[in-house]
C-alpha positions as CSV (number, residue, x, y, z in Angstrom):
1,M,0.0,0.0,0.0
2,D,1.4,3.4,-0.9
3,N,1.0,6.7,1.1
4,Q,-2.0,7.8,-1.0
5,E,-3.8,4.5,-0.4
6,I,-3.0,4.7,3.4
7,K,-4.4,8.3,3.6
8,K,-7.6,7.2,1.8
9,E,-8.1,4.3,4.3
10,I,-7.4,6.6,7.3
11,G,-9.8,9.1,5.9
12,K,-12.6,6.5,5.9
13,T,-12.0,5.8,9.6
14,F,-11.1,9.4,10.7
15,P,-12.7,11.9,8.4
16,T,-11.0,15.3,8.4
17,E,-14.3,17.2,7.7
18,R,-17.0,16.9,10.2
19,K,-20.5,17.5,9.0
20,H,-22.5,18.7,12.0
21,N,-25.2,21.3,12.0
22,V,-23.8,23.9,14.3
23,N,-24.8,27.5,14.9
24,V,-22.8,30.3,16.7
25,Y,-25.4,32.2,18.7
26,N,-23.2,34.5,20.8
27,V,-19.6,35.9,20.8
28,Q,-18.1,37.3,24.0
29,G,-14.9,39.2,23.8
30,F,-12.3,39.7,26.5
31,T,-8.9,41.5,26.7
32,N,-6.9,38.9,24.8
33,G,-9.5,36.8,23.0
34,F,-13.1,35.7,22.6
35,V,-15.6,32.9,23.3
36,L,-17.8,31.5,20.6
37,Q,-21.0,30.0,22.1
38,W,-22.5,27.4,19.8
39,Q,-25.4,24.9,19.6
40,G,-26.3,22.2,17.2
41,D,-27.4,18.6,16.5
42,I,-24.5,17.4,18.6
43,G,-25.2,19.5,21.7
44,F,-23.9,22.9,22.7
45,G,-20.7,24.4,24.1
46,E,-18.1,27.1,24.0
47,Y,-14.9,27.5,21.9
48,T,-12.4,29.8,23.6
49,I,-9.7,31.5,21.5
50,H,-7.0,33.7,23.0
51,V,-3.6,35.2,22.3
52,D,-0.8,34.7,24.9
53,N,1.9,37.2,25.8
54,D,4.2,36.0,23.0
55,G,1.5,36.6,20.4
56,K,0.7,32.9,19.9
57,W,-3.0,31.9,19.3
58,H,-4.6,29.2,21.4
59,G,-7.9,27.4,21.3
60,D,-9.9,25.4,23.8
61,S,-12.7,23.5,22.0
62,E,-13.9,21.3,24.9
63,C,-12.4,18.3,22.9
64,M,-14.2,19.1,19.7
65,D,-10.9,19.6,17.9
66,R,-7.6,17.9,18.8
67,G,-4.0,18.8,17.9
68,E,-3.7,20.1,14.3
69,D,-7.3,19.1,13.5
70,K,-9.3,22.4,13.5
71,S,-12.2,21.2,11.4
72,F,-14.8,22.0,14.1
73,L,-13.5,25.6,14.5
74,K,-13.6,25.9,10.7
75,Q,-17.3,24.9,10.8
76,L,-18.0,27.6,13.5
77,F,-16.2,30.3,11.4
78,D,-18.1,29.1,8.3
79,D,-21.4,29.7,10.2
80,I,-20.2,33.1,11.3
81,L,-19.4,34.0,7.7
82,A,-22.8,32.9,6.6
83,Q,-24.5,35.1,9.2
84,I,-22.4,38.3,8.4
85,E,-24.1,41.0,6.3
86,V,-21.4,43.1,4.6
87,E,-22.4,46.8,4.3
């Protein structure tokens, strides 16, 4: 099996794109970050994003994302983009 075939097999077991119906209903800002409050067909929760003193971004997803997998955060931002009315 070559690398492409292995990636295909892994993708079947661990999909990189989650397809949950989620909606961001509130955003709360604080000094060095913000909290996205969301709800959807998988429940509800908060996704906290902040910048540390060195300028590095951090996220706490309540275990919805792990490591380099940021697909749930992408879904939340996609929902925000869908709700924005550009003037």
